C-alpha positions in Angstrom: 250.1 -80.3 112.1 250.6 -76.6 113.1 253.7 -75.6 115.0 253.6 -71.9 116.2 256.8 -70.9 118.0 256.7 -67.3 117.1 253.8 -64.9 116.7 253.9 -61.2 115.5 253.0 -59.6 118.8 254.1 -56.2 117.7 250.8 -55.8 115.8 248.5 -53.5 117.8 245.0 -52.1 117.5 243.0 -53.0 114.4 246.0 -54.7 112.9 246.2 -57.1 115.8 242.4 -57.6 115.9 242.5 -58.4 112.1 245.4 -60.8 112.6 243.7 -62.7 115.5 240.5 -62.9 113.4 242.4 -64.3 110.4 244.2 -66.9 112.6 240.9 -68.0 114.3 239.1 -68.3 110.9 242.0 -70.3 109.4 242.0 -72.6 112.4 238.2 -73.2 111.9 238.8 -74.3 108.3 241.5 -76.9 109.1 239.2 -79.9 109.3 242.0 -82.4 109.4 244.2 -80.8 112.0 245.4 -83.4 114.5 248.4 -81.8 116.1 248.8 -78.2 117.4 251.9 -76.8 119.1 251.5 -73.2 120.2 254.5 -72.3 122.4 257.7 -70.3 122.4 260.8 -72.0 121.1 262.5 -74.3 123.7 265.7 -72.4 123.1 264.0 -69.1 123.9 262.2 -70.6 126.8 265.5 -71.4 128.5 266.7 -67.9 128.2 263.2 -66.2 128.5 262.4 -63.3 130.8 259.0 -62.5 132.3 258.4 -60.1 129.4 258.9 -62.7 126.8 256.6 -65.1 128.7 254.0 -62.3 128.8 254.3 -61.7 125.1 254.0 -65.4 124.3 250.9 -65.6 126.4 249.2 -62.8 124.5 249.2 -64.9 121.4 246.5 -67.2 122.8 243.2 -65.3 122.8 240.0 -66.7 124.4 238.4 -66.9 121.0 241.3 -69.0 119.6 241.3 -71.3 122.6 237.6 -71.8 122.1 238.2 -72.9 118.5 241.1 -75.1 119.5 239.1 -76.8 122.3 236.3 -77.8 120.0 238.3 -78.8 117.0 236.8 -82.2 115.9 240.0 -84.1 115.0 242.6 -82.5 117.3 244.5 -85.3 119.1 247.6 -83.6 120.3 247.9 -80.1 121.9 250.9 -78.3 123.4 250.3 -74.8 124.7 251.5 -72.2 127.1 250.3 -72.7 130.6 250.1 -69.0 131.3 246.3 -68.8 131.1 245.4 -66.1 133.7 243.9 -63.1 131.8 244.5 -64.8 128.5 242.2 -67.9 128.2 240.0 -70.2 130.3 241.9 -73.5 130.8 238.6 -75.3 131.4 237.9 -75.0 127.7 240.5 -77.7 127.1 238.2 -80.2 128.9 235.7 -79.9 126.0 238.2 -81.2 123.4 236.3 -84.1 121.8 239.2 -86.2 120.6 242.2 -85.0 122.5 244.6 -87.8 123.4 247.8 -85.9 124.3 248.2 -82.7 126.3 251.4 -80.9 127.0 251.4 -77.7 129.0 254.4 -75.4 129.3 254.9 -73.6 132.6 251.3 -73.8 134.0 250.3 -70.8 136.1 248.2 -71.1 139.3 245.0 -70.5 137.3 245.8 -73.5 135.0 247.0 -75.6 138.0 243.8 -75.0 139.8 241.8 -76.1 136.7 243.9 -79.1 135.7 242.1 -81.8 137.7 238.7 -80.6 136.4 240.0 -80.6 132.9 241.3 -84.1 133.3 238.0 -85.2 134.8 236.0 -83.7 131.9 238.3 -85.4 129.4 238.0 -88.8 131.1 234.2 -88.6 131.0 234.1 -88.7 127.2 232.9 -91.9 125.6 236.4 -92.7 124.4 237.9 -92.0 127.8 240.6 -89.7 128.9 244.1 -88.7 127.8 246.7 -91.2 126.7 249.5 -88.8 127.5 249.9 -85.7 129.8 253.1 -83.6 129.9 253.7 -80.7 132.2 256.9 -78.6 132.1 257.1 -76.7 135.5 259.6 -74.6 137.3 258.2 -75.9 140.7 256.6 -79.1 141.7 252.8 -79.3 141.4 252.1 -80.3 145.0 248.3 -79.9 144.6 248.0 -82.8 142.1 
């Protein structure tokens, strides 16, 4: 299990690129990873501002989400739902063994993709998710 609640977002330029590359390469090597939580602390989320939400979002890069979505043993995933400009939520639908998905504060981009993601996951040979959790500020009327 990996539980990332804080990420050194103050890194910039080459330092940030190197950090992102190291994290991505490390994730690729974790053959037995079954649970990944990549969100801000629930205590901080309660008191968060738009700026802290934006900083949290920047920790999920498209390359990292690509690695996460194709991880062979990943069964449980909890991520930030602020995907616009940061990652393509449709990648989650490619997760080969994902059983539990929890999304914190999904943005309109993720909301618009969610039904397609769930459909893609349900078309796998083992079937769809066993558990779906969404933490939202407003009701998801489109579902």
